Structures are given as C-alpha cells and as structure tokens.
N, CA, C and O atoms as a Maestro MAE file, in Angstrom:
{
 s_m_m2io_version
 :::
 2.0.0
}

f_m_ct {
 s_m_title
 :::
 protein
 m_atom[264] {
  # First column is atom index #
  i_m_mmod_type
  r_m_x_coord
  r_m_y_coord
  r_m_z_coord
  i_m_residue_number
  s_m_chain_name
  s_m_pdb_residue_name
  s_m_pdb_atom_name
  i_m_atomic_number
  :::
  1 25 92.634 -21.338 156.101 1 A "UNK " " N  " 7
  2 3 92.408 -21.302 154.414 1 A "UNK " " CA " 6
  3 2 91.030 -21.574 154.421 1 A "UNK " " C  " 6
  4 15 90.726 -22.564 155.086 1 A "UNK " " O  " 8
  5 25 90.079 -20.954 153.850 2 A "UNK " " N  " 7
  6 3 88.881 -21.370 153.333 2 A "UNK " " CA " 6
  7 2 88.712 -21.859 151.771 2 A "UNK " " C  " 6
  8 15 89.402 -21.372 150.875 2 A "UNK " " O  " 8
  9 25 87.803 -22.788 151.559 3 A "UNK " " N  " 7
  10 3 88.234 -23.722 150.206 3 A "UNK " " CA " 6
  11 2 86.418 -23.381 149.420 3 A "UNK " " C  " 6
  12 15 85.417 -23.538 150.119 3 A "UNK " " O  " 8
  13 25 86.335 -22.988 148.149 4 A "UNK " " N  " 7
  14 3 85.128 -22.713 147.931 4 A "UNK " " CA " 6
  15 2 84.898 -24.072 146.543 4 A "UNK " " C  " 6
  16 15 85.650 -24.507 145.671 4 A "UNK " " O  " 8
  17 25 83.261 -24.416 147.010 5 A "UNK " " N  " 7
  18 3 83.280 -25.937 146.202 5 A "UNK " " CA " 6
  19 2 82.557 -25.389 144.878 5 A "UNK " " C  " 6
  20 15 81.757 -24.456 144.812 5 A "UNK " " O  " 8
  21 25 82.927 -26.014 144.078 6 A "UNK " " N  " 7
  22 3 82.476 -25.620 142.409 6 A "UNK " " CA " 6
  23 2 82.338 -27.338 141.911 6 A "UNK " " C  " 6
  24 15 82.883 -28.354 142.342 6 A "UNK " " O  " 8
  25 25 81.536 -27.145 141.021 7 A "UNK " " N  " 7
  26 3 80.903 -28.495 140.244 7 A "UNK " " CA " 6
  27 2 81.800 -28.711 139.173 7 A "UNK " " C  " 6
  28 15 81.877 -27.905 138.246 7 A "UNK " " O  " 8
  29 25 82.805 -30.223 139.257 8 A "UNK " " N  " 7
  30 3 83.392 -29.741 138.171 8 A "UNK " " CA " 6
  31 2 82.893 -30.623 136.837 8 A "UNK " " C  " 6
  32 15 82.200 -31.622 137.031 8 A "UNK " " O  " 8
  33 25 83.333 -30.152 135.227 9 A "UNK " " N  " 7
  34 3 82.484 -30.747 134.158 9 A "UNK " " CA " 6
  35 2 83.035 -32.275 133.995 9 A "UNK " " C  " 6
  36 15 82.413 -33.074 133.295 9 A "UNK " " O  " 8
  37 25 84.185 -32.623 134.647 10 A "UNK " " N  " 7
  38 3 84.512 -33.750 134.962 10 A "UNK " " CA " 6
  39 2 83.111 -34.651 135.754 10 A "UNK " " C  " 6
  40 15 82.703 -34.254 136.845 10 A "UNK " " O  " 8
  41 25 82.590 -35.638 135.196 11 A "UNK " " N  " 7
  42 3 81.459 -36.020 135.952 11 A "UNK " " CA " 6
  43 2 81.728 -37.255 136.996 11 A "UNK " " C  " 6
  44 15 81.020 -37.808 137.838 11 A "UNK " " O  " 8
  45 25 83.207 -37.446 136.511 12 A "UNK " " N  " 7
  46 3 83.786 -38.741 137.813 12 A "UNK " " CA " 6
  47 2 84.606 -37.743 139.252 12 A "UNK " " C  " 6
  48 15 85.057 -38.145 140.324 12 A "UNK " " O  " 8
  49 25 84.525 -36.342 138.665 13 A "UNK " " N  " 7
  50 3 85.526 -35.831 139.775 13 A "UNK " " CA " 6
  51 2 84.184 -34.527 141.097 13 A "UNK " " C  " 6
  52 15 84.349 -33.817 142.089 13 A "UNK " " O  " 8
  53 25 82.827 -35.005 140.048 14 A "UNK " " N  " 7
  54 3 82.142 -34.175 140.961 14 A "UNK " " CA " 6
  55 2 82.335 -32.865 141.673 14 A "UNK " " C  " 6
  56 15 82.367 -31.841 140.992 14 A "UNK " " O  " 8
  57 25 82.447 -32.809 142.774 15 A "UNK " " N  " 7
  58 3 82.798 -31.445 143.618 15 A "UNK " " CA " 6
  59 2 84.162 -30.959 143.786 15 A "UNK " " C  " 6
  60 15 84.934 -31.497 144.580 15 A "UNK " " O  " 8
  61 25 84.497 -29.916 143.032 16 A "UNK " " N  " 7
  62 3 86.212 -29.689 143.623 16 A "UNK " " CA " 6
  63 2 86.214 -28.369 144.492 16 A "UNK " " C  " 6
  64 15 85.231 -27.628 144.518 16 A "UNK " " O  " 8
  65 25 87.320 -28.125 145.170 17 A "UNK " " N  " 7
  66 3 87.161 -27.021 146.164 17 A "UNK " " CA " 6
  67 2 88.674 -26.610 145.912 17 A "UNK " " C  " 6
  68 15 89.637 -27.366 145.789 17 A "UNK " " O  " 8
  69 25 88.638 -25.100 145.860 18 A "UNK " " N  " 7
  70 3 89.848 -23.987 145.564 18 A "UNK " " CA " 6
  71 2 89.709 -22.996 146.437 18 A "UNK " " C  " 6
  72 15 88.712 -22.366 146.791 18 A "UNK " " O  " 8
  73 25 91.093 -22.916 146.815 19 A "UNK " " N  " 7
  74 3 91.394 -21.866 147.726 19 A "UNK " " CA " 6
  75 2 91.156 -20.647 147.374 19 A "UNK " " C  " 6
  76 15 92.188 -20.342 146.777 19 A "UNK " " O  " 8
  77 25 90.314 -19.545 147.347 20 A "UNK " " N  " 7
  78 3 90.052 -18.531 146.214 20 A "UNK " " CA " 6
  79 2 91.528 -17.348 146.605 20 A "UNK " " C  " 6
  80 15 91.466 -16.201 146.164 20 A "UNK " " O  " 8
  81 25 92.568 -17.725 147.309 21 A "UNK " " N  " 7
  82 3 93.721 -16.983 147.648 21 A "UNK " " CA " 6
  83 2 94.843 -17.788 146.393 21 A "UNK " " C  " 6
  84 15 96.008 -17.401 146.300 21 A "UNK " " O  " 8
  85 25 94.439 -18.625 145.729 22 A "UNK " " N  " 7
  86 3 95.456 -19.085 144.473 22 A "UNK " " CA " 6
  87 2 94.766 -18.768 143.362 22 A "UNK " " C  " 6
  88 15 95.245 -19.207 142.316 22 A "UNK " " O  " 8
  89 25 93.789 -18.137 143.287 23 A "UNK " " N  " 7
  90 3 92.946 -18.013 142.019 23 A "UNK " " CA " 6
  91 2 93.943 -16.815 141.415 23 A "UNK " " C  " 6
  92 15 94.559 -15.984 142.081 23 A "UNK " " O  " 8
  93 25 93.928 -16.941 140.191 24 A "UNK " " N  " 7
  94 3 94.927 -15.863 139.112 24 A "UNK " " CA " 6
  95 2 93.879 -15.574 137.994 24 A "UNK " " C  " 6
  96 15 93.757 -14.404 137.630 24 A "UNK " " O  " 8
  97 25 93.249 -16.371 137.523 25 A "UNK " " N  " 7
  98 3 92.379 -15.949 136.530 25 A "UNK " " CA " 6
  99 2 91.045 -16.416 136.453 25 A "UNK " " C  " 6
  100 15 91.059 -17.540 136.953 25 A "UNK " " O  " 8
  101 25 89.955 -16.142 136.100 26 A "UNK " " N  " 7
  102 3 88.799 -16.554 135.426 26 A "UNK " " CA " 6
  103 2 88.291 -16.368 133.990 26 A "UNK " " C  " 6
  104 15 88.115 -15.237 133.537 26 A "UNK " " O  " 8
  105 25 88.061 -17.455 133.290 27 A "UNK " " N  " 7
  106 3 87.511 -17.151 131.589 27 A "UNK " " CA " 6
  107 2 86.296 -18.099 131.376 27 A "UNK " " C  " 6
  108 15 86.162 -19.317 131.255 27 A "UNK " " O  " 8
  109 25 85.782 -17.431 131.381 28 A "UNK " " N  " 7
  110 3 84.538 -18.051 130.323 28 A "UNK " " CA " 6
  111 2 84.728 -18.790 129.183 28 A "UNK " " C  " 6
  112 15 85.321 -18.369 128.190 28 A "UNK " " O  " 8
  113 25 84.191 -19.993 129.309 29 A "UNK " " N  " 7
  114 3 85.017 -20.890 127.751 29 A "UNK " " CA " 6
  115 2 83.070 -21.132 127.382 29 A "UNK " " C  " 6
  116 15 82.048 -20.868 128.014 29 A "UNK " " O  " 8
  117 25 83.294 -21.608 126.360 30 A "UNK " " N  " 7
  118 3 82.195 -22.119 125.675 30 A "UNK " " CA " 6
  119 2 80.879 -22.504 126.346 30 A "UNK " " C  " 6
  120 15 79.734 -22.055 126.304 30 A "UNK " " O  " 8
  121 25 81.625 -23.746 127.130 31 A "UNK " " N  " 7
  122 3 80.432 -24.565 128.153 31 A "UNK " " CA " 6
  123 2 80.774 -24.536 129.438 31 A "UNK " " C  " 6
  124 15 80.243 -25.367 130.176 31 A "UNK " " O  " 8
  125 25 81.527 -23.786 129.876 32 A "UNK " " N  " 7
  126 3 81.834 -24.169 130.910 32 A "UNK " " CA " 6
  127 2 83.259 -23.116 131.479 32 A "UNK " " C  " 6
  128 15 83.930 -22.681 130.543 32 A "UNK " " O  " 8
  129 25 83.745 -22.692 132.938 33 A "UNK " " N  " 7
  130 3 84.080 -21.925 132.906 33 A "UNK " " CA " 6
  131 2 85.338 -22.173 133.522 33 A "UNK " " C  " 6
  132 15 85.134 -22.959 134.447 33 A "UNK " " O  " 8
  133 25 86.735 -21.826 133.434 34 A "UNK " " N  " 7
  134 3 88.360 -22.259 133.628 34 A "UNK " " CA " 6
  135 2 88.506 -21.188 135.006 34 A "UNK " " C  " 6
  136 15 88.133 -20.028 135.183 34 A "UNK " " O  " 8
  137 25 89.124 -22.027 135.741 35 A "UNK " " N  " 7
  138 3 89.833 -21.208 136.760 35 A "UNK " " CA " 6
  139 2 91.344 -21.561 136.847 35 A "UNK " " C  " 6
  140 15 91.702 -22.718 137.068 35 A "UNK " " O  " 8
  141 25 92.257 -20.504 136.664 36 A "UNK " " N  " 7
  142 3 93.649 -20.765 136.724 36 A "UNK " " CA " 6
  143 2 94.327 -20.349 138.375 36 A "UNK " " C  " 6
  144 15 94.099 -19.415 139.143 36 A "UNK " " O  " 8
  145 25 94.978 -21.198 138.423 37 A "UNK " " N  " 7
  146 3 95.532 -21.112 139.776 37 A "UNK " " CA " 6
  147 2 96.788 -20.653 140.005 37 A "UNK " " C  " 6
  148 15 97.205 -20.022 139.034 37 A "UNK " " O  " 8
  149 25 97.741 -20.737 141.128 38 A "UNK " " N  " 7
  150 3 98.985 -20.168 141.443 38 A "UNK " " CA " 6
  151 2 99.810 -21.555 141.237 38 A "UNK " " C  " 6
  152 15 100.987 -21.546 140.877 38 A "UNK " " O  " 8
  153 25 99.176 -22.592 141.466 39 A "UNK " " N  " 7
  154 3 99.510 -23.802 141.224 39 A "UNK " " CA " 6
  155 2 99.922 -24.232 139.890 39 A "UNK " " C  " 6
  156 15 99.184 -24.058 138.919 39 A "UNK " " O  " 8
  157 25 101.284 -24.889 139.783 40 A "UNK " " N  " 7
  158 3 101.594 -24.955 138.879 40 A "UNK " " CA " 6
  159 2 101.541 -26.484 137.979 40 A "UNK " " C  " 6
  160 15 101.388 -27.501 138.656 40 A "UNK " " O  " 8
  161 25 101.650 -26.604 136.694 41 A "UNK " " N  " 7
  162 3 101.383 -27.916 136.672 41 A "UNK " " CA " 6
  163 2 102.899 -28.133 136.290 41 A "UNK " " C  " 6
  164 15 103.633 -27.176 136.044 41 A "UNK " " O  " 8
  165 25 103.329 -29.446 136.253 42 A "UNK " " N  " 7
  166 3 104.462 -29.884 135.779 42 A "UNK " " CA " 6
  167 2 105.360 -29.305 134.591 42 A "UNK " " C  " 6
  168 15 106.498 -29.684 134.315 42 A "UNK " " O  " 8
  169 25 104.530 -28.188 133.862 43 A "UNK " " N  " 7
  170 3 105.220 -27.784 132.824 43 A "UNK " " CA " 6
  171 2 105.249 -26.583 133.546 43 A "UNK " " C  " 6
  172 15 105.171 -25.798 132.601 43 A "UNK " " O  " 8
  173 25 105.302 -25.944 134.458 44 A "UNK " " N  " 7
  174 3 104.834 -24.431 135.059 44 A "UNK " " CA " 6
  175 2 104.023 -23.993 134.507 44 A "UNK " " C  " 6
  176 15 104.731 -23.019 134.250 44 A "UNK " " O  " 8
  177 25 103.121 -23.757 134.029 45 A "UNK " " N  " 7
  178 3 101.806 -23.127 133.634 45 A "UNK " " CA " 6
  179 2 100.860 -23.269 134.846 45 A "UNK " " C  " 6
  180 15 101.054 -24.069 135.761 45 A "UNK " " O  " 8
  181 25 99.884 -22.470 134.771 46 A "UNK " " N  " 7
  182 3 98.932 -22.282 135.449 46 A "UNK " " CA " 6
  183 2 98.042 -23.555 136.102 46 A "UNK " " C  " 6
  184 15 97.892 -24.205 135.067 46 A "UNK " " O  " 8
  185 25 97.736 -23.900 136.565 47 A "UNK " " N  " 7
  186 3 96.759 -25.025 136.949 47 A "UNK " " CA " 6
  187 2 95.566 -24.539 136.821 47 A "UNK " " C  " 6
  188 15 95.219 -23.653 137.602 47 A "UNK " " O  " 8
  189 25 94.503 -25.089 135.627 48 A "UNK " " N  " 7
  190 3 93.894 -24.496 135.821 48 A "UNK " " CA " 6
  191 2 92.605 -25.815 136.043 48 A "UNK " " C  " 6
  192 15 92.975 -26.962 135.791 48 A "UNK " " O  " 8
  193 25 91.459 -25.648 136.406 49 A "UNK " " N  " 7
  194 3 90.110 -26.241 136.828 49 A "UNK " " CA " 6
  195 2 88.731 -25.588 135.733 49 A "UNK " " C  " 6
  196 15 88.399 -24.448 135.409 49 A "UNK " " O  " 8
  197 25 88.213 -26.928 135.418 50 A "UNK " " N  " 7
  198 3 87.081 -26.254 134.601 50 A "UNK " " CA " 6
  199 2 85.768 -26.850 135.084 50 A "UNK " " C  " 6
  200 15 85.503 -28.052 135.120 50 A "UNK " " O  " 8
  201 25 84.784 -25.588 135.543 51 A "UNK " " N  " 7
  202 3 83.372 -25.881 136.329 51 A "UNK " " CA " 6
  203 2 82.603 -25.835 135.705 51 A "UNK " " C  " 6
  204 15 82.933 -25.345 134.625 51 A "UNK " " O  " 8
  205 25 81.218 -26.212 135.797 52 A "UNK " " N  " 7
  206 3 80.257 -25.806 135.193 52 A "UNK " " CA " 6
  207 2 79.394 -24.424 135.879 52 A "UNK " " C  " 6
  208 15 78.398 -24.094 135.234 52 A "UNK " " O  " 8
  209 25 79.598 -23.886 136.699 53 A "UNK " " N  " 7
  210 3 79.109 -22.449 137.036 53 A "UNK " " CA " 6
  211 2 79.808 -21.746 135.999 53 A "UNK " " C  " 6
  212 15 80.798 -22.072 135.343 53 A "UNK " " O  " 8
  213 25 78.938 -20.491 135.980 54 A "UNK " " N  " 7
  214 3 79.357 -19.521 135.004 54 A "UNK " " CA " 6
  215 2 80.387 -18.859 135.268 54 A "UNK " " C  " 6
  216 15 80.928 -19.048 136.358 54 A "UNK " " O  " 8
  217 25 80.851 -18.048 134.476 55 A "UNK " " N  " 7
  218 3 82.309 -16.983 135.241 55 A "UNK " " CA " 6
  219 2 81.499 -15.914 136.259 55 A "UNK " " C  " 6
  220 15 82.112 -15.350 137.165 55 A "UNK " " O  " 8
  221 25 80.535 -15.762 136.102 56 A "UNK " " N  " 7
  222 3 79.644 -14.684 136.906 56 A "UNK " " CA " 6
  223 2 79.653 -15.472 137.885 56 A "UNK " " C  " 6
  224 15 79.875 -14.534 138.651 56 A "UNK " " O  " 8
  225 25 79.619 -16.242 138.488 57 A "UNK " " N  " 7
  226 3 78.628 -17.363 139.732 57 A "UNK " " CA " 6
  227 2 80.128 -17.667 140.348 57 A "UNK " " C  " 6
  228 15 80.427 -17.628 141.542 57 A "UNK " " O  " 8
  229 25 81.105 -18.018 139.104 58 A "UNK " " N  " 7
  230 3 82.754 -18.087 140.189 58 A "UNK " " CA " 6
  231 2 83.359 -16.596 140.697 58 A "UNK " " C  " 6
  232 15 84.019 -16.504 141.732 58 A "UNK " " O  " 8
  233 25 83.114 -15.687 140.018 59 A "UNK " " N  " 7
  234 3 83.420 -14.336 140.553 59 A "UNK " " CA " 6
  235 2 82.876 -14.276 141.937 59 A "UNK " " C  " 6
  236 15 83.507 -14.273 142.994 59 A "UNK " " O  " 8
  237 25 81.352 -14.221 141.702 60 A "UNK " " N  " 7
  238 3 80.421 -13.699 143.347 60 A "UNK " " CA " 6
  239 2 80.984 -14.937 144.138 60 A "UNK " " C  " 6
  240 15 81.340 -14.469 145.219 60 A "UNK " " O  " 8
  241 25 81.203 -16.102 144.131 61 A "UNK " " N  " 7
  242 3 81.903 -17.059 145.250 61 A "UNK " " CA " 6
  243 2 83.152 -16.289 145.639 61 A "UNK " " C  " 6
  244 15 83.329 -15.860 146.779 61 A "UNK " " O  " 8
  245 25 83.951 -16.145 144.709 62 A "UNK " " N  " 7
  246 3 85.088 -15.867 144.732 62 A "UNK " " CA " 6
  247 2 85.377 -14.887 146.070 62 A "UNK " " C  " 6
  248 15 85.881 -15.153 147.161 62 A "UNK " " O  " 8
  249 25 84.817 -13.585 145.487 63 A "UNK " " N  " 7
  250 3 84.528 -12.156 146.099 63 A "UNK " " CA " 6
  251 2 84.096 -12.484 147.649 63 A "UNK " " C  " 6
  252 15 84.696 -12.136 148.666 63 A "UNK " " O  " 8
  253 25 83.240 -13.028 147.574 64 A "UNK " " N  " 7
  254 3 82.566 -13.477 148.914 64 A "UNK " " CA " 6
  255 2 83.538 -14.174 150.014 64 A "UNK " " C  " 6
  256 15 83.279 -14.366 151.202 64 A "UNK " " O  " 8
  257 25 84.622 -14.475 149.367 65 A "UNK " " N  " 7
  258 3 85.391 -15.310 150.428 65 A "UNK " " CA " 6
  259 2 86.698 -14.753 150.541 65 A "UNK " " C  " 6
  260 15 87.665 -15.491 150.731 65 A "UNK " " O  " 8
  261 25 86.831 -13.356 150.428 66 A "UNK " " N  " 7
  262 3 88.078 -12.710 150.150 66 A "UNK " " CA " 6
  263 2 87.929 -11.315 151.407 66 A "UNK " " C  " 6
  264 15 88.827 -10.480 151.513 66 A "UNK " " O  " 8
  :::
 }
 m_bond[263] {
  # First column is bond index #
  i_m_from
  i_m_to
  i_m_order
  :::
  1 1 2 1
  2 2 3 1
  3 3 4 2
  4 3 5 1
  5 5 6 1
  6 6 7 1
  7 7 8 2
  8 7 9 1
  9 9 10 1
  10 10 11 1
  11 11 12 2
  12 11 13 1
  13 13 14 1
  14 14 15 1
  15 15 16 2
  16 15 17 1
  17 17 18 1
  18 18 19 1
  19 19 20 2
  20 19 21 1
  21 21 22 1
  22 22 23 1
  23 23 24 2
  24 23 25 1
  25 25 26 1
  26 26 27 1
  27 27 28 2
  28 27 29 1
  29 29 30 1
  30 30 31 1
  31 31 32 2
  32 31 33 1
  33 33 34 1
  34 34 35 1
  35 35 36 2
  36 35 37 1
  37 37 38 1
  38 38 39 1
  39 39 40 2
  40 39 41 1
  41 41 42 1
  42 42 43 1
  43 43 44 2
  44 43 45 1
  45 45 46 1
  46 46 47 1
  47 47 48 2
  48 47 49 1
  49 49 50 1
  50 50 51 1
  51 51 52 2
  52 51 53 1
  53 53 54 1
  54 54 55 1
  55 55 56 2
  56 55 57 1
  57 57 58 1
  58 58 59 1
  59 59 60 2
  60 59 61 1
  61 61 62 1
  62 62 63 1
  63 63 64 2
  64 63 65 1
  65 65 66 1
  66 66 67 1
  67 67 68 2
  68 67 69 1
  69 69 70 1
  70 70 71 1
  71 71 72 2
  72 71 73 1
  73 73 74 1
  74 74 75 1
  75 75 76 2
  76 75 77 1
  77 77 78 1
  78 78 79 1
  79 79 80 2
  80 79 81 1
  81 81 82 1
  82 82 83 1
  83 83 84 2
  84 83 85 1
  85 85 86 1
  86 86 87 1
  87 87 88 2
  88 87 89 1
  89 89 90 1
  90 90 91 1
  91 91 92 2
  92 91 93 1
  93 93 94 1
  94 94 95 1
  95 95 96 2
  96 95 97 1
  97 97 98 1
  98 98 99 1
  99 99 100 2
  100 99 101 1
  101 101 102 1
  102 102 103 1
  103 103 104 2
  104 103 105 1
  105 105 106 1
  106 106 107 1
  107 107 108 2
  108 107 109 1
  109 109 110 1
  110 110 111 1
  111 111 112 2
  112 111 113 1
  113 113 114 1
  114 114 115 1
  115 115 116 2
  116 115 117 1
  117 117 118 1
  118 118 119 1
  119 119 120 2
  120 119 121 1
  121 121 122 1
  122 122 123 1
  123 123 124 2
  124 123 125 1
  125 125 126 1
  126 126 127 1
  127 127 128 2
  128 127 129 1
  129 129 130 1
  130 130 131 1
  131 131 132 2
  132 131 133 1
  133 133 134 1
  134 134 135 1
  135 135 136 2
  136 135 137 1
  137 137 138 1
  138 138 139 1
  139 139 140 2
  140 139 141 1
  141 141 142 1
  142 142 143 1
  143 143 144 2
  144 143 145 1
  145 145 146 1
  146 146 147 1
  147 147 148 2
  148 147 149 1
  149 149 150 1
  150 150 151 1
  151 151 152 2
  152 151 153 1
  153 153 154 1
  154 154 155 1
  155 155 156 2
  156 155 157 1
  157 157 158 1
  158 158 159 1
  159 159 160 2
  160 159 161 1
  161 161 162 1
  162 162 163 1
  163 163 164 2
  164 163 165 1
  165 165 166 1
  166 166 167 1
  167 167 168 2
  168 167 169 1
  169 169 170 1
  170 170 171 1
  171 171 172 2
  172 171 173 1
  173 173 174 1
  174 174 175 1
  175 175 176 2
  176 175 177 1
  177 177 178 1
  178 178 179 1
  179 179 180 2
  180 179 181 1
  181 181 182 1
  182 182 183 1
  183 183 184 2
  184 183 185 1
  185 185 186 1
  186 186 187 1
  187 187 188 2
  188 187 189 1
  189 189 190 1
  190 190 191 1
  191 191 192 2
  192 191 193 1
  193 193 194 1
  194 194 195 1
  195 195 196 2
  196 195 197 1
  197 197 198 1
  198 198 199 1
  199 199 200 2
  200 199 201 1
  201 201 202 1
  202 202 203 1
  203 203 204 2
  204 203 205 1
  205 205 206 1
  206 206 207 1
  207 207 208 2
  208 207 209 1
  209 209 210 1
  210 210 211 1
  211 211 212 2
  212 211 213 1
  213 213 214 1
  214 214 215 1
  215 215 216 2
  216 215 217 1
  217 217 218 1
  218 218 219 1
  219 219 220 2
  220 219 221 1
  221 221 222 1
  222 222 223 1
  223 223 224 2
  224 223 225 1
  225 225 226 1
  226 226 227 1
  227 227 228 2
  228 227 229 1
  229 229 230 1
  230 230 231 1
  231 231 232 2
  232 231 233 1
  233 233 234 1
  234 234 235 1
  235 235 236 2
  236 235 237 1
  237 237 238 1
  238 238 239 1
  239 239 240 2
  240 239 241 1
  241 241 242 1
  242 242 243 1
  243 243 244 2
  244 243 245 1
  245 245 246 1
  246 246 247 1
  247 247 248 2
  248 247 249 1
  249 249 250 1
  250 250 251 1
  251 251 252 2
  252 251 253 1
  253 253 254 1
  254 254 255 1
  255 255 256 2
  256 255 257 1
  257 257 258 1
  258 258 259 1
  259 259 260 2
  260 259 261 1
  261 261 262 1
  262 262 263 1
  263 263 264 2
  :::
 }
}
C-alpha cells in the first residue's frame, strides 16, 4: 500500500496521507481541492479530505502512484 502526502487545509492537521487505491473523486473547490475516498463516513457517504494542492497537482500525484 502506497500513501501520498498532501497538505491539509486544516492547519492543525498539517500533512495527511491518502491511499490512491481508495480515491473515487477529485474536485476543485474555490480555495482548495477535495479528495473523496471509498472510506465511508458514519452516514455512508464517501469520506472527503480537503487539501491545499490544486486538483491538477492531486491528479498528477495520484497518477504517479498507480
């Protein structure tokens, strides 16, 4: 399992790591990028993380690990 480092928009979280095999979507938001994963929230929706990298940067990192 490979994990990719991203910078969280939550300054208290710092660096977060995402398994590229679990990513189901990448969405460019106004000031950040959201990464949806197959890990469900308690409501059953895809768990999303919000990162400072652009959607293009996220996709490039994800492609380089597949």
